[in-house]
C-alpha positions as CSV (number, residue, x, y, z in Angstrom):
1,M,-107.0,-91.6,67.8
2,N,-109.7,-89.3,66.6
3,E,-109.2,-86.5,64.0
4,T,-108.9,-83.8,66.6
5,E,-106.2,-85.7,68.4
6,A,-104.3,-86.5,65.4
7,H,-103.8,-82.8,64.7
8,M,-102.9,-81.8,68.3
9,K,-99.4,-80.9,69.2
10,P,-98.0,-81.9,72.7
11,V,-99.6,-79.5,75.2
12,V,-97.5,-77.0,77.1
13,G,-98.2,-74.7,79.8
14,R,-99.2,-77.0,82.5
15,D,-97.4,-74.8,85.0
16,I,-100.1,-72.1,85.0
17,L,-101.5,-72.5,88.5
18,W,-105.0,-70.8,87.7
19,T,-105.9,-73.2,84.9
20,S,-107.3,-76.0,87.2
21,P,-111.1,-76.4,86.9
22,W,-111.6,-75.2,90.6
23,A,-109.5,-72.0,90.0
24,V,-111.5,-71.2,86.8
25,A,-114.7,-71.7,88.8
26,V,-113.6,-69.5,91.6
27,V,-112.5,-66.7,89.2
28,V,-115.9,-66.8,87.3
29,A,-117.8,-67.0,90.6
30,V,-116.0,-64.0,92.0
31,L,-116.5,-62.1,88.7
32,V,-120.3,-62.8,88.7
33,A,-120.6,-61.6,92.3
34,A,-118.7,-58.4,91.4
35,K,-121.1,-58.0,88.6
36,L,-124.1,-58.6,90.8
37,A,-122.7,-55.9,93.2
38,V,-122.2,-53.2,90.3
39,G,-125.5,-54.2,88.9
40,W,-127.3,-53.6,92.1
41,G,-125.6,-50.4,93.1
42,T,-125.7,-48.4,89.9
43,D,-128.2,-46.8,87.7
44,L,-128.9,-47.8,84.0
45,V,-126.9,-46.2,81.2
46,G,-128.9,-44.8,78.2
47,D,-129.2,-47.8,76.0
48,E,-130.1,-50.0,78.9
49,A,-132.8,-47.6,79.9
50,Y,-134.1,-47.6,76.3
51,Y,-134.3,-51.3,76.1
52,T,-135.9,-51.4,79.6
53,L,-138.5,-49.0,78.4
54,W,-139.4,-51.7,75.8
55,A,-140.0,-54.2,78.7
56,F,-142.5,-51.7,80.2
57,H,-144.8,-52.6,77.3
58,P,-146.3,-55.8,76.0
59,L,-143.6,-57.9,74.3
60,Q,-143.4,-57.5,70.5
61,A,-141.9,-59.5,67.8
62,G,-139.6,-56.7,66.6
63,Y,-138.5,-53.1,67.5
64,Y,-137.2,-50.4,65.3
65,D,-133.6,-50.9,66.6
66,H,-133.4,-54.7,67.2
67,P,-135.2,-58.0,67.4
68,P,-136.8,-58.8,70.9
69,G,-134.2,-61.0,72.5
70,V,-132.9,-58.3,74.9
71,V,-136.4,-57.8,76.2
72,W,-136.8,-61.4,77.1
73,F,-133.7,-61.0,79.4
74,I,-135.2,-57.9,81.0
75,K,-138.7,-59.4,81.5
76,A,-137.2,-62.5,83.0
77,G,-135.4,-60.4,85.5
78,Q,-138.4,-58.1,86.2
79,F,-140.5,-61.4,86.8
80,V,-138.4,-62.3,89.7
81,F,-137.2,-58.9,91.1
82,G,-139.7,-56.4,89.9
83,E,-138.9,-53.2,88.1
84,S,-135.3,-52.0,89.0
85,A,-132.0,-51.4,87.3
86,F,-130.8,-54.8,88.9
87,A,-133.7,-56.7,87.5
88,S,-132.9,-55.4,84.0
89,R,-129.3,-56.7,84.3
90,V,-129.6,-59.8,86.4
91,V,-130.2,-62.3,83.6
92,T,-127.4,-60.8,81.6
93,I,-125.0,-61.2,84.4
94,L,-126.0,-64.7,85.1
95,A,-125.4,-65.4,81.4
96,T,-121.8,-65.1,82.2
97,I,-122.0,-68.6,83.9
98,V,-123.7,-70.0,80.8
99,C,-121.2,-68.7,78.4
100,A,-118.2,-69.6,80.6
101,L,-119.4,-73.3,80.8
102,A,-120.1,-73.3,77.1
103,V,-116.6,-72.1,76.3
104,W,-115.0,-74.5,78.6
105,R,-117.0,-77.4,77.1
106,T,-116.2,-76.3,73.5
107,G,-112.5,-76.2,74.2
108,V,-112.7,-79.8,75.6
109,A,-114.8,-81.1,72.8
110,L,-112.7,-79.6,70.0
111,F,-109.2,-80.2,71.5
112,A,-109.5,-82.7,74.3
113,D,-107.4,-80.4,76.4
114,R,-108.3,-78.8,79.7
115,T,-105.6,-76.3,79.7
116,I,-107.0,-74.8,76.4
117,A,-110.5,-75.0,77.8
118,A,-109.4,-73.2,81.0
119,L,-107.3,-70.5,79.5
120,A,-110.1,-69.7,77.0
121,T,-112.7,-69.6,79.7
122,L,-110.8,-67.2,81.9
123,W,-109.7,-65.0,78.9
124,F,-113.3,-64.9,77.6
125,A,-114.8,-64.0,81.1
126,L,-112.2,-61.4,81.9
127,S,-112.0,-59.8,78.5
128,A,-113.3,-56.1,78.5
129,G,-115.9,-57.2,76.0
130,G,-117.0,-60.3,78.1
131,A,-116.9,-58.6,81.4
132,V,-118.9,-55.5,80.5
133,G,-120.9,-57.0,77.6
134,L,-122.4,-59.5,80.1
135,L,-123.1,-56.8,82.8
136,I,-124.7,-54.0,80.7
137,V,-128.0,-55.2,79.2
138,T,-128.0,-54.7,75.5
139,P,-129.0,-56.9,72.6
140,D,-125.3,-57.9,72.5
141,A,-125.7,-60.1,75.7
142,P,-128.3,-62.6,74.3
143,S,-126.7,-62.5,70.9
144,M,-123.3,-63.2,72.6
145,M,-124.9,-66.1,74.7
146,F,-126.7,-67.7,71.9
147,W,-123.8,-67.4,69.5
148,I,-121.4,-69.1,71.9
149,L,-124.0,-71.9,72.6
150,A,-124.4,-72.4,68.9
151,V,-120.6,-72.8,68.4
152,W,-120.6,-75.2,71.3
153,A,-123.3,-77.3,69.7
154,A,-121.3,-77.5,66.5
155,A,-118.2,-78.6,68.6
156,E,-120.2,-81.5,70.2
157,L,-121.3,-82.4,66.7
158,H,-117.7,-82.6,65.5
159,R,-116.6,-84.5,68.6
160,S,-119.5,-87.1,68.7
161,A,-120.6,-87.3,65.0
162,N,-124.2,-87.1,66.4
163,A,-126.3,-85.5,63.8
164,N,-128.9,-84.4,66.4
165,W,-126.6,-81.6,67.4
166,W,-127.7,-79.8,64.3
167,L,-131.0,-79.3,65.9
168,A,-129.4,-77.7,68.9
169,F,-127.3,-75.5,66.6
170,G,-130.5,-74.5,64.8
171,L,-132.2,-73.7,68.1
172,F,-129.4,-71.4,69.3
173,A,-128.8,-69.8,65.8
174,G,-132.5,-68.9,65.7
175,L,-132.6,-67.5,69.1
176,G,-129.5,-65.4,68.2
177,L,-131.1,-64.1,65.2
178,D,-134.0,-63.1,67.4
179,S,-131.5,-61.1,69.5
180,K,-129.5,-59.4,66.9
181,Y,-129.1,-59.5,63.1
182,T,-125.5,-60.3,63.5
183,G,-126.6,-63.9,63.8
184,F,-126.7,-64.0,59.9
185,F,-122.8,-64.1,59.9
186,L,-123.0,-67.2,62.0
187,G,-125.1,-68.9,59.5
188,A,-122.7,-67.9,56.7
189,G,-119.7,-69.2,58.8
190,I,-121.2,-72.6,59.4
191,V,-121.8,-72.9,55.8
192,L,-118.2,-72.2,55.1
193,W,-117.1,-74.8,57.6
194,L,-119.4,-77.4,56.1
195,L,-118.0,-76.9,52.7
196,A,-114.3,-76.6,53.6
197,Y,-113.7,-80.3,54.7
198,R,-114.5,-83.6,53.2
199,G,-115.6,-84.9,56.5
200,T,-118.0,-82.1,57.3
201,R,-119.4,-82.1,53.7
202,A,-120.8,-85.4,54.6
203,W,-123.3,-83.7,56.8
204,L,-125.0,-82.3,53.7
205,R,-126.7,-85.6,53.5
206,S,-128.2,-85.3,56.9
207,W,-131.8,-84.5,57.4
208,Q,-130.9,-83.0,60.8
209,L,-128.9,-80.4,59.3
210,Y,-131.8,-79.1,57.2
211,A,-134.2,-79.5,60.0
212,G,-131.9,-77.4,62.2
213,G,-131.9,-74.7,59.4
214,I,-135.6,-74.9,59.3
215,L,-135.9,-74.5,63.1
216,A,-133.7,-71.5,63.0
217,L,-136.0,-69.9,60.4
218,V,-139.1,-70.7,62.1
219,L,-137.8,-69.1,65.3
220,F,-136.9,-65.9,63.4
221,W,-140.1,-65.8,61.2
222,P,-142.1,-63.6,63.8
223,V,-139.2,-61.0,63.5
224,V,-139.7,-61.2,59.7
225,Q,-143.4,-60.7,60.0
226,W,-143.0,-57.8,62.3
227,N,-140.7,-56.2,59.6
228,I,-143.2,-56.9,56.9
229,G,-145.8,-55.1,59.0
230,H,-143.5,-52.1,59.7
231,D,-142.2,-51.6,56.2
232,F,-139.0,-53.5,57.0
233,A,-138.0,-50.5,59.4
234,S,-135.8,-52.7,61.6
235,L,-133.9,-54.5,58.9
236,Q,-133.6,-51.3,56.9
237,F,-132.2,-49.3,59.8
238,Q,-129.5,-52.0,60.5
239,L,-128.6,-53.0,56.9
240,G,-128.7,-49.3,55.9
241,R,-125.6,-48.8,58.0
242,S,-123.6,-50.5,55.1
243,T,-124.5,-47.7,52.7
244,E,-123.9,-44.6,55.0
245,A,-121.2,-43.3,52.8
246,T,-119.4,-44.1,49.7
247,P,-116.4,-46.6,50.4
248,S,-113.0,-45.1,50.0
249,L,-109.4,-45.7,50.8
250,A,-109.4,-42.6,52.8
251,R,-112.2,-43.7,55.0
252,F,-110.6,-47.1,55.3
253,A,-107.3,-45.6,56.4
254,R,-109.1,-43.8,59.2
255,Y,-111.6,-46.4,60.3
256,F,-109.7,-49.7,59.9
257,P,-107.0,-48.9,62.4
258,E,-109.7,-47.8,64.8
259,Y,-111.5,-51.1,64.2
260,I,-108.2,-53.1,65.0
261,A,-107.5,-50.9,68.0
262,T,-111.1,-51.4,69.4
263,Q,-110.8,-55.1,69.1
264,A,-107.5,-55.1,71.0
265,A,-109.2,-53.2,73.7
266,L,-112.1,-55.5,73.9
267,L,-110.1,-58.6,74.1
268,W,-107.1,-56.8,76.0
269,P,-104.0,-56.8,74.1
270,G,-102.6,-60.3,75.3
271,L,-105.6,-62.2,74.1
272,F,-105.8,-60.1,70.8
273,L,-102.1,-61.1,70.2
274,F,-102.9,-64.8,70.7
275,A,-106.2,-64.7,68.6
276,V,-104.2,-63.1,65.8
277,A,-101.6,-65.6,66.1
278,G,-104.2,-68.4,65.9
279,C,-105.6,-66.9,62.7
280,V,-102.2,-66.7,61.1
281,L,-101.2,-70.2,62.2
282,F,-104.4,-71.4,60.6
283,V,-103.9,-69.7,57.3
284,R,-100.1,-70.4,57.0
285,N,-99.8,-73.9,58.1
286,R,-101.5,-76.7,56.0
287,G,-101.7,-79.1,58.8
288,R,-103.5,-76.7,61.1
289,R,-105.7,-75.6,58.2
290,S,-106.9,-79.1,57.6
291,D,-108.1,-79.4,61.2
292,P,-111.8,-79.0,61.3
293,A,-111.7,-78.3,64.9
294,V,-109.7,-75.2,64.4
295,G,-111.4,-74.4,61.2
296,L,-114.8,-74.3,63.1
297,L,-113.4,-71.4,65.3
298,V,-111.9,-69.5,62.4
299,L,-114.6,-70.1,59.7
300,T,-117.6,-69.3,61.7
301,A,-115.8,-65.9,62.7
302,A,-114.5,-65.1,59.4
303,P,-117.7,-63.5,57.8
304,A,-118.3,-61.2,60.5
305,I,-114.7,-60.2,60.8
306,V,-114.4,-59.7,57.0
307,Y,-117.6,-57.8,56.6
308,F,-116.7,-55.3,59.4
309,A,-113.4,-54.8,57.9
310,F,-115.2,-53.9,54.6
311,H,-117.6,-51.7,56.7
312,A,-114.6,-49.7,57.8
313,M,-114.1,-48.5,54.2
314,H,-117.1,-46.2,54.6
315,S,-117.9,-45.7,58.3
316,R,-117.0,-46.5,61.8
317,V,-117.2,-50.0,63.2
318,Q,-118.9,-49.8,66.6
319,G,-116.9,-52.1,69.2
320,N,-119.9,-53.9,70.4
321,W,-120.7,-55.5,67.0
322,T,-118.1,-58.1,67.4
323,L,-118.9,-59.1,71.0
324,P,-120.4,-62.5,69.9
325,L,-117.1,-63.6,68.6
326,I,-115.1,-63.1,71.9
327,G,-115.8,-66.7,73.0
328,Q,-114.4,-68.3,69.9
329,L,-111.6,-65.8,69.7
330,A,-110.7,-66.8,73.3
331,L,-110.7,-70.4,72.2
332,L,-108.5,-69.7,69.2
333,G,-106.1,-67.7,71.2
334,A,-105.8,-70.3,73.8
335,W,-105.2,-73.0,71.2
336,A,-102.4,-70.9,69.7
337,A,-100.8,-70.0,73.2
338,V,-100.7,-73.7,74.3
339,T,-99.7,-75.5,71.1
340,W,-97.3,-73.1,69.5
341,K,-94.3,-71.1,70.6
342,P,-92.1,-68.5,68.7
343,A,-88.7,-69.6,67.5
344,A,-86.8,-66.5,68.6
345,A,-85.8,-66.6,72.3
346,W,-87.0,-63.0,73.2
347,A,-90.4,-63.6,71.4
348,R,-90.8,-66.9,73.2
349,S,-90.1,-65.2,76.5
350,V,-92.7,-62.6,75.8
351,W,-95.1,-65.3,74.5
352,L,-94.8,-67.5,77.7
353,W,-94.9,-64.4,80.1
354,T,-98.1,-63.2,78.4
355,R,-99.7,-66.6,78.4
356,R,-99.1,-67.0,82.2
357,W,-100.0,-63.5,83.3
358,H,-102.7,-62.4,80.9
359,A,-105.6,-63.7,83.2
360,P,-104.4,-62.0,86.4
361,L,-103.7,-58.7,84.6
362,A,-107.1,-58.9,83.0
363,L,-108.7,-59.5,86.4
364,L,-107.0,-56.4,87.7
365,L,-108.2,-54.2,84.8
366,V,-111.7,-55.5,85.1
367,G,-111.7,-54.7,88.8
368,V,-110.7,-51.1,87.9
369,I,-113.5,-50.9,85.4
370,F,-116.0,-52.0,88.0
371,A,-114.7,-49.8,90.7
372,Q,-114.8,-46.8,88.4
373,A,-118.4,-47.6,87.5
374,A,-119.5,-47.9,91.1
375,F,-117.2,-45.3,92.8
376,A,-115.3,-43.4,90.3
377,P,-112.1,-43.3,92.4
378,I,-110.0,-42.3,89.4
379,P,-110.6,-38.6,88.4
380,V,-110.9,-38.6,84.7
381,P,-111.6,-35.3,82.8
382,G,-114.5,-35.3,80.4
383,K,-117.6,-37.5,80.1
384,L,-117.3,-41.3,80.4
385,P,-119.8,-43.9,79.6
386,T,-120.0,-44.8,83.3
387,D,-121.1,-41.3,84.3
388,D,-124.7,-42.1,83.6
389,M,-124.6,-44.8,86.3
390,A,-125.7,-42.6,89.2
391,G,-127.6,-39.4,90.0
392,W,-130.9,-40.1,88.3
393,A,-133.0,-40.4,91.4
394,D,-132.3,-36.7,92.3
395,V,-133.3,-35.9,88.7
396,T,-136.6,-37.6,88.9
397,D,-137.4,-36.5,92.4
398,E,-137.0,-32.8,91.1
399,M,-139.1,-33.7,88.0
400,A,-141.8,-35.1,90.3
401,A,-141.9,-32.1,92.4
402,E,-142.1,-29.7,89.3
403,V,-144.9,-31.8,88.0
404,E,-146.9,-31.5,91.3
405,K,-146.1,-27.8,91.5
406,T,-147.1,-26.9,88.0
407,G,-149.9,-29.4,87.4
408,A,-148.2,-30.6,84.1
409,T,-149.9,-33.7,82.8
410,S,-146.8,-35.3,81.4
411,V,-143.2,-34.9,80.7
412,Y,-141.3,-34.5,77.3
413,A,-137.8,-34.8,76.2
414,I,-136.4,-34.7,72.6
415,D,-133.7,-37.3,72.9
416,Y,-135.1,-40.8,73.0
417,I,-132.4,-41.9,75.4
418,M,-133.3,-39.0,77.7
419,V,-136.9,-40.1,77.5
420,A,-135.8,-43.6,78.6
421,L,-133.7,-42.5,81.4
422,L,-136.3,-40.3,82.9
423,E,-139.1,-42.9,82.5
424,T,-137.2,-45.8,83.9
425,S,-135.7,-43.8,86.9
426,A,-139.2,-42.4,87.7
427,R,-140.7,-45.8,87.8
428,F,-137.8,-47.3,89.8
429,H,-138.2,-44.5,92.4
430,G,-142.1,-44.7,92.7
431,H,-143.1,-41.8,90.5
432,D,-146.2,-42.3,88.3
433,I,-145.2,-39.9,85.5
434,A,-145.4,-40.4,81.8
435,V,-142.4,-39.3,80.0
436,L,-142.9,-38.9,76.2
437,P,-140.8,-38.2,73.1
438,A,-141.1,-34.8,71.5
439,A,-139.1,-36.1,68.3
440,G,-137.7,-39.3,67.0
441,Y,-141.1,-41.1,67.0
442,H,-139.6,-43.9,64.9
443,H,-137.8,-45.3,68.0
444,F,-141.2,-45.7,69.8
445,T,-143.1,-48.3,67.6
446,F,-143.8,-50.2,70.8
447,M,-146.1,-47.6,72.4
448,D,-148.8,-45.0,71.5
449,V,-147.2,-41.6,71.4
450,P,-149.7,-38.6,71.2
451,G,-149.3,-36.4,68.2
452,P,-148.7,-32.6,68.3
453,N,-152.6,-32.1,68.1
454,D,-153.2,-34.6,70.9
455,V,-151.0,-33.0,73.6
456,D,-152.7,-32.4,76.9
457,W,-151.1,-29.1,78.0
458,P,-149.4,-27.8,80.0
459,V,-146.3,-30.2,80.0
460,L,-143.0,-30.3,81.5
461,F,-140.0,-30.3,79.2
462,V,-136.6,-31.6,80.4
463,S,-133.3,-30.9,78.8
464,R,-129.7,-32.2,79.6
465,N,-126.8,-29.7,79.0
466,R,-123.2,-29.2,79.8
467,I,-122.4,-27.7,83.2
468,G,-121.5,-24.0,82.4
469,S,-123.3,-23.8,79.1
470,D,-125.8,-21.1,78.5
471,R,-129.3,-21.9,79.2
472,A,-131.7,-21.4,76.3
473,A,-134.7,-19.1,77.2
474,T,-137.2,-21.3,75.1
475,Y,-137.3,-24.5,73.5
476,G,-139.6,-24.9,70.6
477,L,-141.4,-27.9,72.1
478,L,-144.1,-29.0,69.5
479,G,-144.2,-25.5,68.2
480,V,-144.8,-24.1,71.7
481,D,-142.3,-22.0,73.7
482,G,-141.3,-23.1,77.2
483,R,-140.7,-21.1,80.5
484,Y,-137.7,-22.0,82.6
485,L,-138.5,-23.4,85.9
486,S,-135.2,-24.9,87.6
487,S,-132.2,-27.0,87.2
488,V,-130.5,-30.0,88.9
489,V,-126.8,-30.8,88.6
490,R,-126.6,-34.5,88.2
491,K,-123.8,-36.2,89.9
492,G,-122.3,-39.4,88.6
493,P,-120.5,-42.2,90.4
494,G,-118.3,-40.8,93.2
495,G,-120.2,-37.4,93.3
496,K,-118.6,-36.1,90.1
497,P,-120.7,-33.4,88.6
498,V,-121.7,-34.6,85.1
499,E,-124.4,-32.4,83.5
500,R,-127.2,-30.0,84.3
501,I,-130.8,-30.9,83.8
502,D,-133.1,-28.1,82.9
503,F,-136.8,-28.1,83.5
504,Y,-139.3,-25.9,81.5
505,L,-143.0,-25.6,81.6
506,A,-144.7,-25.3,78.1
507,G,-148.3,-24.6,77.4
508,K,-150.7,-23.5,74.6
509,D,-150.8,-19.9,76.1
510,G,-147.0,-19.7,76.2
511,A,-147.0,-20.6,80.0
């Protein structure tokens, strides 16, 4: 009996019908098919458009906001499908399959139990974070995939005692750092795991451990070089979020509950309950705490979880920051759900009911999210993130008409997200129009932006506004007033009026 099996309790929950390998495969396949349909039929949201804008230009080793991993995903999709919203998303969507396989195999490697592996795979894929985070193309997608693959490599190392898995871990950890700086927390977590157990400390004498670390640093070195050449702009931007305000209990009282609520929403409450229970079981029970298999899941997640809790002492923790952890939290939750039951009868009933029905309920909720993104069947007041996923073709058609009518040489917008939305939509719909920023130049280190003295007048200025808001007569674009031309009411999914897009002509003579 190996060390993992020695710490396993008798497995329960075999009566859950959808934990067979075929059932899990069918659910993941249906989920991926639904994502492909949504990815095909909707426009990009703002952040997706911004990262796609990066991919329109030669690949760089770094960008102001993030390392380049997200551009790899987008360019790979464009290589096969050309320039489109679907091409930008398709690799992220297919990464769902890679992550699901890695979660499954990690569960088998750590616990030698297919029920744990099946529940974890379903709960990961159907979590709000996993379902949406591997649909919308952002740096979180490659970061999540490479993090999960790195944890899988560590699990195989634990199962097989084959030191060469350290090389795989270093490969995936380095690629994770090339995707998002959150990968530093994984490095800290694996060091915690190494030092926590007598058996894992033996790896400190393995050359493969250090070779894997060197491999990770070599892969990350181009990002470091880019930062050196750009006054560490990217690292300063991300690390500077830790000093946005002075830590205080008042801020903690405001932002920490929000942090917890956001995590519960990303995991769905059922998985959140199981994951918290898994952490509590690990901390309170010496036998479980001494199990390196469970320790791998807890300790590699701990630095990120603790840091973000500290971050809540001075500012808001964005929900997407913890997305790379969802795979191992699903595994930890599935382990707790299968190997432990509450003593109280009422709590045990809730526990077993949630364990059985969490996956079907999560599937229903994910279906609602996807339907809302594509068709908006549920009338919701106010602006939703999904409201940007339609209507940009009409905007860019009107923009092209105004350019042709006025003879404007280029188009400007102040908000860098608006620049990206207009540029990507214009290219997707066959308009050869340059869209440039009138402010926020630090976001555009990947392209040449004309300075105020190099503008070729006249230019079209585009502004997005609330429907019903007063239209400003002029916008001080680069110190030049603009003359109002026309407006378009952009309609989001389901034809919902979302915002008004105004067009102005600006020229040196006052236009």
